[in-house]
Each structure stands twice: as C-alpha cells, then as structure tokens.
N, C-alpha and C positions, 0 to 999 in steps of 0.2 A: 790776387792785389797780396793774401797775404806769401804767398809761393814766391811770387818774385821777391819781397823782401826778405825769409829767410836766405834765395839762393842769393843776394846781394851781400847776404851779414856773411856767408858761406866764403864767396869771395874775395869779399874782402879782409877776411880773417886769413884766407892765405897767401891773400899778400903781404897783408901784415909778416906772416912767417917767412915768406920768400925776402923781404928786407934783411929779418931778421939775424935769417942764415948768409946770405949775399955779401953784406959787411961786415957779417962777423960779431956775434952773439955777446964774445968776449970783452968789442970794441964797444960795444953797445952798453953792454953791464958797468967798463970801465966808466963810460960816460954820465951814465945815470947812479954810482957810488960816486964820483966826485964833486955832484954838488952838493954832499951831505947834507943834513937833516935841517942847519940850519936855512941851507940856501933852499930846499924841499916848502920848509914850513914859511918860508918867505912867500913862495908864489903862491902858498893855500891865504895866506893873508891878503896877499895882492888880488888875486880872484875873489876871495869876501868883501870886499871894499868895491869891486866891480859889483858885485851882485844889490850891493846897497844903491849905488849910484840906478843899476836899473831898476832895481822898486820904486827910486823916487821918479824916474820916467814916469814909469807908469800912473805911476800915484799923481803925476803933472797932468797927464790925461784924464783918470778917474779919479776925482777928487772925491766921490761917494765912499767911496772905501778906503778904511786906514790906512797908511803906510806899511804897517809891518806887517799888515794883512798880505800886501801885494808884494813884501817882499816873501816870506814864506812861502805865497803863491808861487813867484815866479820860480823862487830856488827847487822845491818839489817839479815843475813842469822841467827844468832843463836836468835835472837829476833823473826823470823817466825818460829824457832822449837818450842820454851818455848813457847809464849806466845797466841801461834793461834795453834788451833783444829787441826794443819796438824803434820804426822812423820818430820822424820829428812829428807825422801825424801822432801819432801813439801819443809823444808828449804829451800834445795840445789835448786830450781829454782826461788826461790826470791829470793837467793844472788848471783844467774847468773844475774838475772834481775837488781838488784842494779849493777853487777858490770861494765853492759852496761852504764846506766844511774847515777853514780858517779862521775862523771869529774867533777863537779860544785865545789868540793870538793879538786880538786888539785891542787897544788900549780900555781900561774899565770905562764902560759908560761909551763908548762907540760904536762894542760891535755889535751886528743884528748879520740876520740871517741874511743868505745871499743866494737866490733861486737860476736853475739854470739858464735860465734865460741871460739873466745880466750877468753870470758870470763867463759866459759864453762870447756875448760881446764886451766885455771887457777884456776878454784873450785877444780876442781880432782884433779892436783896437791897438790894444799892446804892442801886438805881432805885425801890423801896417807900420807905426812910427817909429818900431824896429828897424823896420827894414828900409824906412826912409831914413834915418840913421845911415845905416848899410851904406846906402847908395852912397852917401855923399862920404863914408868914409872909402872906400872903395875904389872914391873919384878919386880920393888924396892919396891911399896908396898906387893907384899907377899913377901919377903925379911922381909920387918919391921911385916910383921904378926906374919910369923914363928918366928922371934924372941921373938917376946910381947907372944905369945901361939905356941907351936911347934909341939902339937896334935891338932893344927884349924881345923877345917871340913872344909871351905872354901880354904886352900890350892890346895887340887887336884883336886875341877872342877875349881878353875881359872888358874891353869896353865893348862890344858886339852882346856879350850876357849882360853888361849895365841894364845895356839899352832897352835888353828883353826882357831885365826885372823892374825896369822903370815901367813899361806899358804894360806889366804885370799888376805892377801895386794900383795901377793907376784903375784898373780893372778891379780890382778890387774894393779901394777907396768909391768906385761908382757901387759898386755891388753893397757896401754898405748903405751908401745914403739912399738906395731904390731898391736893395732888398724885402722890404716888407709886401712892396709893391709888386714885386715877381715872385714873389712866395703868393700873394693873394690873386695875382693874375693864373697862376699854375693851377691853383684850391679850383678857381671858378672851368678852367679850362677841363681840370677830369671829373666836374661837376657829377654828373653823368655817370660815372663808373666808379662811386665812392660813398657812401652810406652819408645820409643830411646830416646825423650828430659827427661824423668824422669833417665834413665840408666846415660847418660850422667852428670845429674844434682850431682847424688849420689855418683859417682866416680869422680866428680871436687870436692862436700863436704868431701870426705872421703882424695883427696890429703892436703887441707887442714887443716884437726884436726891433719896429720898428720906431716905436717909439723908445726902446733904448739907445737904441743908436742916434737917432735923433738929438737925447739928451745931451748926447757927449758931445757928437759932429759939430751941435750950437755954439762950439766954444773953439773955435778953430786956433786963438792963443795957444789955448793948452795945446792941442793937437804938435804946434811948431813947438813948444816947449818939451814938448815927453820928446820929438825927434830928437830934439840938440840934446838931450840930455842923453836920449840913447847915440849919439855922436859922440858923447865925453865918456859912455861906456863905451864904444869901441877902440878909442885909443887905449882907454884902461889895460881890455885887454891884449894891445898891442905892447905897453908897457909892464904885461905878466909875461911874455914871451923875449924880451928882454932885458927881465932882471934872472931870465932863468937862463939865455944866452951866458949873461956876463957871469953866472955860477956855475956854466957847463966849460969854462975859459974860453967862448969865442966873442973874438972883438966885434961888437955890431952898435951903428950908430941908431938912436931913437928912428931914426926915420927909415932906415934901413929894414927894423921889426916893425912897423910901419905899413911897410909894404909888403913883407910876408906873409903879414898877418891880417894884411886887407885881401891880396888874391886868393890867398891859402880859404878864407871866409867866403871868399865868391866862389870857388871850384867847390865844396864843399856846400855852398847854396845849389849847385845843379844838380845836386848827388842825395839830396833831400832825402830817397827812398833807402838808402845805404844805412840798417840801423847804425846808429853813435858814429856814420863818418869811418868803418872799418875798411884802412888800407887804403882812404880817397886822401884822409889828412897826413898816412907818412910818406906815401909817394908827393904832394904838395910841398912840405917842409923840407923833404928832401933835394928835393929839382929847384925850390925858389935860394934854400937853403946854398944850395952850390954857387948860384949867379951872385951869390953875397962873398963866395971862397970860404965855406963854412965845410965844415967835413960832412960826410953823409952821416959819419955815425953818431955825431953829434946832434944833426939833427934829426936823426932818428929817436935816440935819446930826449932828446926833448920831448917828443910828440907821444913818448909811452912818459914821462913824468908831468903831461897836460895827462894823462889815462888816469894816471894815479894820482891825480890832486881832482880831476872829476869823484873818481870812487871813494878817496878822502873824506868828500864835500855831501857826495851824492846819494850814498849809501846811508847815511844817519838821518838825511834828508825826507826819503823814501821811507825808513823805519818809523819817522812822525808822521808821516802822510798815514801808515798803517795804526795809530797810534790816534788818529783825529778823526779817520771815519771809522775805529772801534767806537770808539768816542760819540759820535754822531749816529752807530745805530742801537746804543743803549738809551740814548735822548728820546730815539724813534721809537720801542720800547714801550709798548702800552702798560702803562703801571697795571698794578694785578686790584681785580677790585676788593673793596675788604669787606666783609660781611656786616651788615647792620644790625647793630643790637636790636635785641626784642622788645616791643613795647610792651607796655600792661594797660592793660584797658580800665578804665576808668573807676575808680567805685571798689578796684578788687587789691588785694594786699600782694604787693610783692613776694612770690616765693622764694626764700631761702635758700642760696646754692646748695647742692647736693655733697656729700664727702664721697 
C-alpha cells in the first residue's frame, strides 16, 4: 500500500507539472498574482468559516466532546491529508491522535481525556455524516451541471459513482452499528489460534467500541443534524471557489461553482489513495471550468491557490499538533521520586547539620 501511495503521488506531481507546462507557467503565475493579497486572504477567511461549520457538524453528532476540541481535531486531520504525503487514511490516523490530545483547547472545566477507542469512533462517525452530506451535495452539483449543460459527459459517470458511494456509506453505517458483534465473532473464530488473554482483550475492546457507537447512533436526530450541517459546509466550500474565481476575474454563477466543486469532489473521492489529490484536482478543475467557459490557466491557477490556502492553514495546524503531542508526552512522563527525609528515632536528639 505504501509503494502504491508513493507511486500515485509521483504520477500526480508529474501530471501537475505537465499541466503547468502545457498551459504556460507565465499564464498560471499571472492568474495567481492577479488575485492579490486581499483576494487570497478572502479565500483563507472563507475556508476558516467552513472549518467552523465542519466542527459544528461534528459536535452535533458527538456532543460529549467540546466544540473547540473538535474544530482543532478536524483542522489537523484535514491538514495531514492536504499538506503531508499521506492519503486520506493517513489523515484519519492523525485526526484520531489529535482528538486524543486536543483537550488543551476545550473550555475550562469541560476538557477531559479522550481515549483511543472514543476518538476513533468519533472520527468514523464524523466521516460518515460528512459523506452523507457529500452525497446530497454531489446530487445538487449534478442538477446544477445538467441545468447548465444538458448533454454533459460528466453527469452519467458522476451519478454512477454517487450510487456506489451511497452503497458504500450504507455498508459503513452497518459496520458501525454491528462492528462490535463482527469483531467478537472474529475473536471467537480465531480463539483456537491466539492466546487466551489476547482473545479476552479483543472481546473486551469489541464491547467498548460497540458501546461508543451505540451511544452515538442512539440519537439519530443528531446524526441527521450533523449530515445537514456538513451539506452546508460543502456549499460553503463551493462559495470559497466562487470567491476565488471572482478575484481571478472569471464570471461564474454560484450554481456553476456548486457544479464545479461538487463534481470535482466526487472525482477526488474516487482517487482517495492519491496523496493530497495531486494532479487529480488540477485536471478536474481544468476540465469542469472549461465546460463553463473558463480558461484552463485560470482554473489551474485556482487549484494552485487552493493548495496555497491549504498550506497557509495546514502548516500552523501541524505545528500545533506537534506541540500538543509534546505536551501529552510531558504529562505522561513519570515524576522523579523525591528522596524522603530521614526520620529520627524517638528519644534521640537530632544531629545538627554538618558544615
């Protein structure tokens, strides 16, 4: 898997370099410079607002964890997936670690330690509600695309992918509702081939994980609220590229921005093994932008601006995560035992200290 990820990253980087060379580095740089500092900061602020909505969506489903703690964890998870040479799965691992150690940012009196099983369950539920909102968002994008171009070649493959994504998330939900039972069944099947204490630990962890999932899924209304807020967050991501296109000088309606962002995120979901979607994101924006009459150099400039925005937000979040990990290690370090003072037997005078 690691070799495949590295290979896909190299292929994506080669595709990105080829696109830049094909459309002219000068045209791309002109498109990037034309947005200016004000335009770039506007896209950064818009993305931070979207991050707050995503944290609110997570908190709607997992209300036992403070809102600020979830926002920080979510931003670190996204930063790992967009700034580091990891796939989305690697970002998931860092997201779980961040959820365990981000109690520093919880309101005073509400912060608490989050163990690994609770953090993993919370992240999996957040991804589930995000995909639910993404399905609705992609469907909205397809409708906007068909309204603009009835014979669009993207409509049919995106709808097919949407059906597969729906089936996949249905199986994912079933696994969460029955994951503990499946893990316990696997532990019993493998019981003859593992030590007794390992089997007991596996069965105990299965019960703990299932209890975590049951506690969250026992509130279906909260799950729906999280999915709807994620849908609002996806619409917010479309608003960020609409703002970027506006500062780049491209005339695009908000419905067009929804169509481009929705279909592009559907394409990138299929290529989740490619680290940071290198090359895939650029090709999607160029092709979809052309369908709305936008020059390829502007769409490529938009993709590069998006990557720049991810770096501006992501690098400080990764540094923050490192500081959180160091703080957690310091707290786990055992305190040095102090030497106990010597006791003086009863009836004996204490000896004066020697010079």
